[in-house]
C-alpha positions in Angstrom: 87.0 127.3 69.4 89.5 127.2 72.2 93.2 126.7 71.2 94.3 125.5 74.6 93.1 122.2 76.3 89.4 122.6 77.1 88.0 121.0 80.3 84.9 120.2 78.3 86.9 117.4 76.7 87.3 115.8 80.2 83.5 116.2 80.8 82.9 114.4 77.4 85.4 111.6 78.2 83.6 110.8 81.5 80.2 110.8 79.7 81.6 108.6 76.9 83.0 106.0 79.3 79.7 105.7 81.2 77.3 105.9 78.2 79.2 103.3 76.2 79.0 100.6 78.9 76.3 98.0 78.2 76.2 96.7 81.8 75.6 100.2 83.3 73.0 100.8 80.6 71.1 97.7 81.6 71.2 98.6 85.3 70.2 102.2 84.6 67.9 102.2 81.6 67.1 105.9 82.0 70.6 106.7 80.7 73.4 109.0 81.8 72.6 112.7 82.3 74.3 115.9 83.3 72.9 117.4 86.5 69.2 116.4 86.0 67.3 113.8 84.0 64.2 114.4 82.0 60.9 113.9 83.9 59.4 110.4 84.1 62.7 108.4 84.4 63.0 106.1 87.4 66.5 104.6 87.1 69.4 106.8 85.7 72.8 108.2 86.4 73.4 111.9 87.1 76.8 113.5 86.7 77.5 116.9 88.2 80.8 118.9 88.0 81.6 119.7 91.7 84.8 121.7 91.6 87.9 122.5 89.6 91.4 123.5 90.6 94.4 124.3 88.3 98.1 124.4 89.3 100.0 126.2 86.5 103.6 125.4 85.8 106.1 128.3 86.2 107.7 129.3 82.9 104.9 127.9 80.8 102.6 129.8 78.5 99.8 127.7 79.8 99.3 124.2 81.2 100.0 122.3 84.3 97.8 120.0 86.5 94.1 120.3 86.7 91.8 118.5 89.1 88.1 118.2 88.3 85.7 116.7 90.8 82.6 114.9 89.4 79.7 113.7 91.4 78.5 110.5 89.7 75.3 109.0 91.3 72.9 106.2 90.3 69.4 107.2 91.2 66.4 105.0 91.4 62.8 105.4 92.5 61.8 102.9 95.2 62.9 101.7 98.6 65.3 99.0 97.3 68.9 99.9 97.1 69.9 96.9 95.1 70.0 98.4 91.6 71.7 101.7 92.5 74.3 99.7 94.6 75.0 97.5 91.6 75.2 100.6 89.3 77.5 102.4 91.7 79.8 99.4 91.8 79.9 99.4 88.0 80.6 103.1 87.9 83.4 102.5 90.3 84.8 99.7 88.1 84.6 102.0 85.0 86.3 105.1 86.6 88.5 104.1 89.6 92.1 104.2 88.5 91.1 103.9 84.9 92.2 105.9 81.8 89.9 108.2 79.9 89.6 108.7 76.1 91.5 112.0 75.9 93.7 111.4 72.9 94.2 114.5 70.8 92.7 116.8 73.4 95.9 118.2 74.9 95.3 116.4 78.2 96.9 113.3 79.7 95.2 111.5 82.6 97.3 111.2 85.7 94.6 109.7 88.0 90.9 109.0 88.4 90.0 108.3 92.0 86.9 108.2 94.2 87.4 110.6 97.1 83.9 110.4 98.7 81.1 107.9 98.8 77.5 109.0 98.5 74.5 107.1 99.7 71.2 108.5 100.8 67.5 108.2 100.2 64.9 111.0 100.0 61.1 111.4 99.4 59.8 113.6 96.7 56.6 115.8 96.8 54.4 112.7 96.0 56.0 110.8 98.9 57.9 108.5 96.5 61.2 107.3 97.8 64.4 107.7 95.7 67.8 106.1 96.3 71.0 108.0 95.5 74.3 106.0 95.5 77.6 106.8 94.0 80.6 109.0 94.7 82.8 112.0 94.0 85.5 111.2 91.6 88.6 113.4 91.1 89.9 113.4 87.6 93.5 114.7 87.6 94.9 115.6 84.2 98.0 117.3 83.0 97.8 119.7 80.1 100.5 120.3 77.6 103.0 123.0 78.5 105.1 125.3 76.4 108.1 126.7 78.1 108.7 130.4 77.6 112.3 131.3 76.7 
């Protein structure tokens, strides 16, 4: 078990915020999934970790500021963009400039901001159309620091 703050706690906090929202659940009944959803779902949210940067504090054993980029996209099967647009708006309400449940993890949220918007459609092998709408959200956290004497 890691003794320092673990970025998996931030992953879990993003997942918790999205999965516990009844409105988003009603809009995307297939649920919230990391990277890919199980086969057969037609309306769901996919979260993918995009990148990570850490700026460590001089004179500290560990700690500093970490930025984790998450792609959060509502995906639906069909030509209508209404449901994924509504879901993307709800995701934005839940994440943009909001706090995350990180109490006791060694992290403190500094900011959660959308830095890129995503909207595209594609056709799969069966010629079914899929809508993808959401964004890239940067989660900026500070981790506890211990100054070395």
